[in-house]
C-alpha positions as CSV (number, residue, x, y, z in Angstrom):
1,M,-181.2,178.2,-128.5
2,S,-179.1,181.0,-129.8
3,I,-175.5,181.1,-128.6
4,P,-174.3,184.7,-128.0
5,K,-171.5,186.1,-130.3
6,D,-170.3,188.9,-128.0
7,F,-167.5,187.5,-125.7
8,S,-165.6,190.9,-125.7
9,H,-163.8,192.0,-122.6
10,L,-164.3,188.7,-120.8
11,D,-161.9,186.7,-118.6
12,L,-161.8,183.3,-120.3
13,A,-158.3,182.4,-119.3
14,G,-157.6,178.7,-119.1
15,R,-161.0,177.8,-120.4
16,N,-161.7,174.8,-122.8
17,F,-163.0,175.7,-126.1
18,I,-162.0,172.6,-128.0
19,Q,-163.7,172.5,-131.4
20,A,-166.0,175.4,-130.4
21,K,-168.0,176.9,-133.3
22,M,-167.4,180.7,-132.6
23,F,-167.4,182.0,-136.2
24,G,-168.0,185.7,-136.3
25,A,-167.6,186.0,-132.5
26,D,-166.5,189.2,-131.0
27,L,-163.7,188.5,-128.6
28,T,-162.2,191.9,-128.5
29,E,-159.8,192.4,-125.6
30,S,-160.8,189.2,-124.1
31,D,-158.4,187.3,-121.9
32,L,-157.8,183.9,-123.4
33,R,-154.4,183.2,-121.9
34,A,-153.7,179.5,-121.8
35,A,-157.1,178.8,-123.2
36,N,-157.6,175.5,-125.2
37,L,-159.0,176.5,-128.6
38,H,-157.7,173.3,-130.4
39,G,-159.8,172.9,-133.6
40,A,-162.0,175.9,-132.8
41,I,-163.9,177.6,-135.7
42,L,-163.2,181.3,-135.3
43,F,-163.9,182.2,-138.9
44,D,-164.3,186.1,-139.3
45,A,-164.0,186.4,-135.4
46,N,-162.9,189.7,-133.9
47,L,-159.9,189.1,-131.7
48,T,-158.5,192.7,-131.8
49,N,-156.4,193.3,-128.6
50,A,-157.2,189.8,-127.3
51,H,-154.7,188.2,-124.9
52,L,-153.9,184.7,-126.3
53,T,-150.5,184.2,-124.6
54,D,-149.8,180.4,-124.3
55,A,-153.1,179.6,-125.9
56,D,-153.6,176.3,-127.8
57,L,-155.0,177.1,-131.3
58,T,-153.8,174.0,-133.0
59,N,-155.8,173.4,-136.2
60,A,-158.1,176.3,-135.4
61,D,-159.9,177.9,-138.3
62,L,-159.0,181.7,-138.1
63,T,-159.9,182.4,-141.7
64,G,-160.6,186.2,-142.1
65,A,-160.2,186.7,-138.3
66,D,-159.1,190.2,-137.1
67,L,-156.1,189.7,-134.7
68,T,-154.9,193.3,-134.9
69,N,-152.7,194.0,-131.8
70,A,-153.4,190.5,-130.4
71,H,-151.0,189.1,-127.9
72,L,-150.0,185.6,-129.1
73,T,-146.6,185.1,-127.3
74,S,-145.8,181.5,-127.0
75,A,-149.2,180.5,-128.4
76,T,-149.5,177.3,-130.5
77,L,-151.1,177.7,-134.0
78,H,-149.7,174.5,-135.5
79,G,-151.8,173.7,-138.5
80,A,-154.1,176.7,-138.0
81,D,-155.8,178.3,-141.0
82,L,-155.1,182.0,-140.9
83,T,-156.0,182.7,-144.6
84,G,-156.8,186.4,-145.0
85,A,-156.3,187.0,-141.2
86,D,-155.2,190.5,-140.1
87,L,-152.3,190.0,-137.7
88,S,-151.1,193.6,-138.0
89,N,-149.1,194.7,-135.0
90,A,-149.7,191.4,-133.4
91,D,-147.2,189.9,-130.8
92,L,-146.2,186.6,-132.3
93,I,-143.0,186.2,-130.2
94,D,-142.1,182.5,-129.8
95,T,-145.3,181.5,-131.5
96,D,-145.5,178.1,-133.1
97,L,-146.9,178.6,-136.6
98,T,-145.6,175.3,-138.1
99,N,-147.8,174.0,-140.9
100,A,-150.1,177.0,-140.6
101,N,-151.7,178.6,-143.6
102,L,-150.9,182.3,-143.8
103,T,-152.0,182.8,-147.4
104,D,-153.0,186.5,-147.8
105,A,-152.5,187.2,-144.1
106,N,-151.5,190.8,-143.0
107,L,-148.4,190.8,-140.8
108,H,-147.6,194.6,-141.0
109,G,-146.0,195.6,-137.8
110,A,-146.1,192.1,-136.3
111,D,-143.4,190.9,-134.0
112,L,-142.3,187.5,-135.3
113,S,-139.2,187.2,-133.0
114,N,-138.5,183.5,-132.7
115,A,-141.7,182.5,-134.3
116,D,-141.6,179.0,-136.0
117,L,-142.8,179.2,-139.6
118,T,-141.6,175.8,-140.5
119,E,-143.7,174.4,-143.4
120,A,-146.1,177.3,-143.2
121,K,-147.9,178.3,-146.4
122,L,-146.8,181.9,-146.9
123,D,-148.4,182.8,-150.3
124,N,-149.1,186.5,-150.8
125,V,-148.3,187.4,-147.2
126,K,-148.1,191.2,-146.3
127,W,-144.8,191.1,-144.3
128,P,-143.6,193.6,-141.7
129,K,-141.7,196.6,-143.1
130,G,-138.1,195.5,-143.9
131,W,-138.9,191.8,-144.0
132,K,-138.2,189.7,-147.0
133,L,-139.0,186.0,-147.3
134,V,-136.0,183.9,-148.1
135,R,-136.6,180.2,-148.7
136,D,-133.9,177.5,-148.3
137,V,-132.7,176.3,-151.6
């Protein structure tokens, strides 16, 4: 049985997608507010303009995902793999990115107000204009 990959424009708020295998899925403009995506595989998924406010993406694999203009206010991405993800113009206000891997991620235009980047891997990140990474000595 083939699982559809087009979940665009759907209301999936509060749904449970724990460890779901949704690689390459189209979730453009989907409402995933407060959804549980703990450990989900969203490799190369399209989450452009998706609403992920308060969503749990702990340990999710978002490698190469397109999160352009995504709404991630107060989302939990603790330990998530965002290697090569496009988070340009994303709303990351109050987002938990502790221990997340943001290697090669694009954060141009992203709002990182009060985001927690403790122990995050930040190699080769494309930062918002005017941002400069300063590490504790």
